[in-house]
N, C-alpha and C positions, 0 to 999 in steps of 0.2 A: 180241412181237418184241423182241429185245435191241437197245439203241442202240449203233451202231458208232462208234468214235473213230478218225479218220484219223491218219496218221503225221506230218503237218506240225506239230501242236502240240508233239510230243516233240522234234523238231529245233530248234524255236524256243526251247524252254526250255533245251536243252543249250547253245545258242549264248550265251544271256543269262548262264548260270552261268559259262561260261568267261571272258566279258568282265569279269564282276565280280571273279573271282579275279585276273586280270591287273592290273586297276586298283588293287586293294587291296594287291598285293605290289610295286607299282612303286616306285622310289626316291623319286619325288615324294611319294607318300603317306607313306612311312616317315619322310621328312625334315620333315614338317609339324610346326610348333611347337605345343606344348601351349598351350591358352588361358591368358591371364594373369588370375588371380583377384584381386579387391580384397582389401586387407589385412583381417584379421579384426577385428571390433569387440570391443574388450576387455571391454565390458560383456556382450556376447552370449556371448563365450567363457567368462567367469566365471559367467554365469547358467547355461550348460549344465553346468558342472562343479559348481556349488553347489546347483542345483535352484531358485534364486531367479529371479524375473523381472527384466527390465531396470529396471522401475520400482522394484522393491524395492531393487535395488542402488544406484540413484540416491538413494533416500531414506536409505539407510545412509551413503552417501558424504557427503551434505549434513549429516546429523546428526553424523557424526564430526568434520566441520570446524567446524560451528556451535556444538555443545554446549560445546566447550572455550573459546569466547568468551562464553558466557552465564553470568551470575552470579546469586547469591542476594543480595538487598538487604534488610537488616533495620535499621529505625530505632527508636530508643528515644524514646517520646513520654511526656511528663510530664502526668499528669492529677490531678484533685482528686476525692476522694470526698465523701460527704454531710457529713462532718465537716471539710471543707476541708483535709484532709491531702493532701499531694502524694505520688503514687506513680508509678513508671515502668511503662509498658506497651510492648509491642513490636508493630510493624506490619511485615509482610514482603511481598515481591514479587520480581519478577525485573528483570533489566537485561542490557545487553550492551555489551561493549567496542567502541569505534568507531575507535580508533587505538592506536599503540604508546606513547602518552604516558599511558596509564591513564585516559583519559576514558570514562565510562560513561553511556549513555542509559537513562533509566527514566521512569516516570510520576511526575508531581508528587504525586499523592495517595499514592504509596508512601512518600515521605519527608516529607510535609507535617507541620509541627509537630514534627519530630524534633530532639532535642537532640544525638543521636549517631547516625551512620550507619555500619553495618558491612557489608562486602562479602565474600562467600565465592566463590572461583572453583570451578566445578563439576568441572573436570578433575583438580585435585589437592587440592582442599579448603583451599587456602591462604586465610587470612583477613586483611583489611586494614581499617583505619579509612579512611573516605572523607570528603572535604570537598564541600560544595555549591558548585558554580561558578555556576549560574544556573538559573532556572526560568521557564516560561511557563505561567501558570495557565490562560489561555484555551484553550491547546492541551493542557493536562494533561501537560506534558513537563518534565523536569528533567535537568540535566547535572551529574554528580558526577565526582570524580576520586580515584584511589588512586595510591600511589607504590610500585609493585612493585619487588622487588629482583632481578628476572630478566626475561627476554624473555617477553612475553605475546602470545597470539593475539588477533586482533580481526576483526570482520565487515566486509564491504564494503557500503557504502551503495548501494542500487539506485535505480530510477526508479519513482515512483508516479503519474506523469502519464499513462501509456499502458496502464493496467491494463484487463483485459477480464473481464467476468462469465463464470465458468466455468473460468478458468485455475486451475491447481493451486497450493496454498499449503501451507506447513508452519509450525507454531507450536512454539516451544520455551520452556519455563519451569518453574516450581516450583509447580504447583497443589496446594493443601492441604499444602504442605511437601514434596511428592514431587519431589525435585530431578531436573533433567534429563529432564523428560517431553516426548516428541515426540507431536504429533497432526498429522493431515493432513486436508485438505479442499479446497474450492474457494472462489473469490470468489463470494458469493451475490448481492451488489449493491454499487453504488458511490454515493457522494454522499449517504449517510444523515446525517440530523441527529437527534441524540438529546439528551435532557435529563438533565443530571447535577446533581441538587439544584437550585440556582438558576441554573445556567449551561447553555449550549448547546454541544455539541461538533458541529462541522459537517464535512461532506465525509468522513465516516467510511467505512472499508472494512468491509463486512459479510461474515462468513465462517461456514461451518459447521464449520470445524476446532474441535475442543473447546477452549474457553477457560473456565477456572474461577478462583475466588479464589486468588491466588498467581501466576497467569500475567501479571498486570498488569506492564507494563514490559518484557516479553520480546519477542523479535523475531518478526515475521511474515515468512517468507521465500518467494521465488519458487522455481521449479524449477531455477534456477541457483545457489541458495544466497545470493542477494543480499537485503538487508533492504529490504522495500517498505512496512513498517508497524510500529507499536509497539502491541502488544496492550493494550487499554485498558479495555474494558467488556464486560459480558454483559447479555443481556436475560433476565429471569427472577427467581425468588425466591432465588437464591443459588448455583445450580448450572447446569451446561451443559444447554441444551435445543436446541443447534444454531444459536443466534443469538449470535454474538460480534462485537465491533467493534474495529477497529484504526485508530489515527491514521496517515494517510499519511506516509511518511518525508519528503516534500517540506516538511512543516510544521516539520521539524527545522532546516532550513537557515538561516532567520532567527535562530534561537536560537544556532546555531554562530557565525554572523557577529557576533552580539551579544557572545559571549564572546571571540572572537578580536580584536575591536576594542576590548576593555576597556569596553564599554558605549556606545561612541559611535554604533554602528549599531544602532538599536532597531527591532524589528518595528513594522509600521504598525497604526494603529487601524483598525477597520472603517470603511467608507464613511459609515455613518450613515443608511442607508436600508433600507426593507423592500420587497422585490420579490416578484413572482409569476412563476414560469416558465410561459410560454405556448408550447405546441407550434405547429407551423405551421398546423394546422387551426383552432385558436382565434384565432391572429393574423389569419387570413383571415376568420373569422366576424365578428371585431370590426372588420374593414376597417382594420387597423393596418399590416400589412406582409405580404409573401408569404414570410415566413421566421419561424422561432422567435425568441424573445427573452425578456428579463426585463422585465416590466411593473412600473414603480415604483408602489407603493401609497402610501407616504408617506415624507417626508424629515424627519429629526430636526433641530430648530433647533440652530444653533451647531456643526454638523458639517462635515466636508470636502465632503460631498454638497451641503449647503445653500449653502456658499460658492461652489460651482461653478455654481449656478443650476439644478440638476436639479429637475424638477417631479414631484409626486406626483398621485394621483388626486383628482378633484373630484366624481365621481358614480359610480353603480353601474348596471350593466345585468345582465339575466338571459340567459344563453346555455346552452342544453341543460340546464336546471334548475340551473345554477351561477350564483351571484351574484358578479359580477366587478367590482372597482373599475376605472374607466377614466378617461381624461383625463390620465394621467401619461405620462412619457416611456417609450419602449420601447427597452431596451438590446439592440442586435443584434450588437455586436462589442466585445471588450475587448482593447486594445492590438493592434488589427488582426486578432485571431482571432475568427472568426465564432462566434456562439452556436449550437452544434449539439446540446448536451446540458446538463443541469443543473449540471455540474461546472465549466464554463468559467470562471465568475466566481470561484469559490472557489480554483481552481487558480492563476489569474493573481494574485490578491491575496495568496495564501499566501507568495509569493516576494518580496513587496515589503517595503521598509524605510521607516521614517519619513522624510519628505522626498522620497521618490520620487513620480513622477507616473504616473498611469494614464490612458490615452486611451479614453474610452467613445464608441462610435458609437451614436447614438440616432436614433429616428424620432419627430419631434414635428410634429403637425398635418400628417402626410403627407410631411414633408420629412426627409431623412437629413442629419445633421450630426455633427460631432465636438465633444466636450466634454472638456477636460483637468481632471482632479481631482488636486490636490496632497495627498498623504496625510500625516496627522499621525503623529508618533512616539507609540507607546504609553507612557503614563505610569504605568499601574497594571497589576498582574498579571504583571510581568516584572521580574526583579531579579538583579543580580550577587551 
């Protein structure tokens, strides 16, 4: 039997169609305003037209702005051969302009021992003799100056106190003499301590952006093009293996103050103590505090830490197969800033000048107290 369809569904469909036609042709519908669209993103518009991604366009923009302020630094070093004859050799690296007065920041090891310093601008290959303004050997930083005969570009100093592992970075320099080389990567770790010959470089930024010989002294930039570090060292036999280190830009500020004050404001000496960072679980296990901190292992005699009465360890205990010196003070805050990670101490002290005071909140024998340490001015390793 065939299925019969009644007449009512046809009338209902006809009525609905008529109502739709009347509604869509009414003046109210015709007068309705078109939706307002947000303004086009210039990066997105350019990316569509060029076939490049927004990230690629951002990299290009940063490079175009930063490369013109990056320089090649060559120093002439006098050496002696086996016959005690003096002969000149060249050391080269990178640097970058930090103001319109011709001041350039680079690594100390790039110009160390140089009798003559020559700077070449990357964007127009103009070359100038440079004078050494000051250096900080402990931070491997040097400030030199040229006297340009025209207006010159310079980079903006950024912030290295709030960096995050994983954030994008860009490095510009002259690796192996290849001028104006850009590499990109991320921050791989923070607060690294590395040994450079007989000295220690503390609180370093670790990055996987390719850094090679010749990159030393060049800028490490964030995704806004601001300088967050000075490319300083690599790990490996002489070439990039994805482990490079940059000195945080915050370490430059005491050197700048030193120069601008004609040497009256000198960076501070270290506290004069050795400490061990304890995460919260170890502080709890040792029944010291319910928070992380720096456990003082020993205090050097005749230092600012010794004069303030800070105490080091007097015995050792074994916790989770670790031998830990105990009995010393536990530093839980620096200038009111609680110890939440390994960088708190170095960050606070890197901005101090000689004569400044730092307030350490410590836990001693279960009691929390404040100890004020007056920092001494550094007498070695920094010079105008």
